[in-house]
C-alpha positions, 0 to 999 in steps of 0.5 A, a space after each residue: 228818393 230820400 233825402 241824404 244831408 252830409 255834415 263834412 266836418 273839418 279842423 281848419 280850411 285854412 292851410 291850404 294842404 292836401 286834408 282841406 284841397 280833397 275837403 273842398 272837393 267833396 263839397 262842392 261835387 256833392 251840392 252837384 248831386 240830386 237829393 243831395 243836402 250836404 253843409 260844411 263846418 270848419 273849427 278853427 283858423 290858425 296862426 302857425 303860417 307866416 303869409 299874407 292868404 291866410 284863409 286860403 279856401 275861405 276866401 272862396 267860401 266865405 259867401 257859401 251859405 253852406 259855409 260855417 266856421 265855429 268857436 269850441 273848447 276842448 281842454 282835457 285833463 288828467 287830474 282836473 275836470 275836462 273843458 269841453 264847449 261845442 255849443 255852436 256846433 251842436 245848434 248847427 246839427 241841430 239845425 240841419 239834421 243831417 244822416 253823415 257826418 263825416 269828420 276830417 283831422 283829428 280835432 275835428 274827430 274830437 269836436 264832433 264826437 264829444 255829441 253823439 246823436 242816434 239815427 246819425 252814421 259817424 265816418 273819419 277820414 283818415 288823411 294820416 296815421 293819426 299818432 294820438 290813437 297809438 298805444 301808451 309804452 312804458 317807454 313813453 308813460 313819462 312824456 307828457 304829450 304821451 299821455 296827452 294822446 293817451 287820454 284823448 285816445 281812450 276817450 276818442 275811442 269810447 266814443 267811436 264804439 258808442 256811435 259805431 263809427 266808419 272809417 276811410 281809409 286813403 291808403 294801403 298803408 294807413 289802412 293797415 295802421 287804423 286795422 293795427 291801433 283800432 280795436 277789433 270790433 272796430 276793424 270792420 269799420 275801415 274802408 279803403 277809397 283812395 282820396 281823388 283829384 279834380 282831374 279835369 283842372 289839371 290835365 293838360 293833355 294838348 300841352 307839348 312839354 319843353 325839355 331844353 331844360 329841367 324846370 322842376 316844381 314841388 307843391 306843399 306845406 313847410 313842415 320837416 316831415 315835407 323835407 322840402 330842404 333835401 330839395 335843396 341839397 339835389 337842386 346844389 348836386 345839379 348845379 355842381 353838375 353843371 345842368 341847367 335846373 330852376 326849382 319853383 316851390 308851392 306853399 309855405 310854413 314853419 319851416 319855409 325859413 330854414 329851406 331859404 336859409 339853406 338857399 342863401 347859404 349855397 348861392 341858390 337864390 338865381 335856380 330856386 323860387 317860393 312863390 307861397 301858397 296860390 291858387 292857380 297850381 296848375 298853372 306851375 305845372 304846366 310850365 314845368 317838365 317834372 315834379 319831386 316830392 321829399 316827403 319822408 311820409 306821404 299818407 296817400 300823396 294828392 300832389 302827385 296826382 295833380 302833378 301826373 294829371 298835368 302829365 308830369 312824371 314823377 320823383 319822389 323819395 318813398 314816404 310809405 302811403 305814395 307807393 300806392 301812388 308813384 310805380 317805378 319806370 312806368 309814371 316816375 321813380 319812387 327812391 327809399 333811401 334819402 340819397 341826393 345823387 341817386 334821385 339827381 341821377 332819376 332825374 337826369 334820366 327821364 329828362 335826357 331820355 326824351 323816349 321814356 320821358 314822353 311814355 312815362 309823362 303820357 302814363 302818369 296821365 293815364 294812371 291819374 284818371 283813375 282818381 277822379 273826383 266824379 267817381 270818388 263821390 259816386 263811391 263814397 255815396 255808395 259808401 254813405 248810403 250801404 251803412 
């Protein structure tokens, strides 16, 4: 069988977010496959997060000869000539000679489509509803960032058409979005493939959960859309009700100080802890008995599946993409509005009803098995080869 050569291209491997975790798992799983050769390119470090272990997956990958970090320059100008230098990237492409280029996150889209090669099939992984691809409305024509997005949109759409680009949508919501914003002749190239997790890593099927108190955990970068400050309000509500509860935050980001300040303002330092970015997320999930998620918008939600694979029911706000994961009264509760009291009610309902908790925990575990990375890779390879 002819060797399949796959080039994974991503914005960064420094953040440790859901997109980076999936790219890492795809990379590791493809390396196990016979007749598959894979390389991973990352385009930038980020200084936007103030944390000691900034490089995250890059620490693991630094000695892997199949992982490379490229410099690049892309500056689009409405009035002057564009500045585009992707020479380091194109050199690696020409040396590796891939059959497939699979890109993740918008910067990777721009860099990897700056030079289109014949004979290569291009895949865009739609990790979220890319705002850069939205149509420009009359109301936003005078907003500079919107104009820049519009310019980038026209440029990238021409590139997509040039290479007959394929799109991997990670949820029904994301699929719907891309069908709406892409030209009709690219709609046929959208493929729904839910993201996946390393199920065995998180599986704690033989672990007995203690329900003597409520032990909550939340994972995610501290961004406005992740809305962790809402969980502080929920904790305040629970503690006012005299509930014995703790919350552990895993992650870091530019909003973390605002959340910490709110915790201090409410005097909740003894009940809420911040662990930063950790490699052993599974250990914290094992010690918790409930996972909570407060994102206002969630394209899919790998962290939800990781929690479920650990046997944790979930209480989450409706972020649209996570509707594919959280099924009300089966593996958790999905709450449509930012209602602190209702969110607290559902947490108490789960923990204080042991039969309900045990059944939801079992359901969560069984549900998460569908999204194991091993099965995902087989479907991804079928998609690669079928185009």
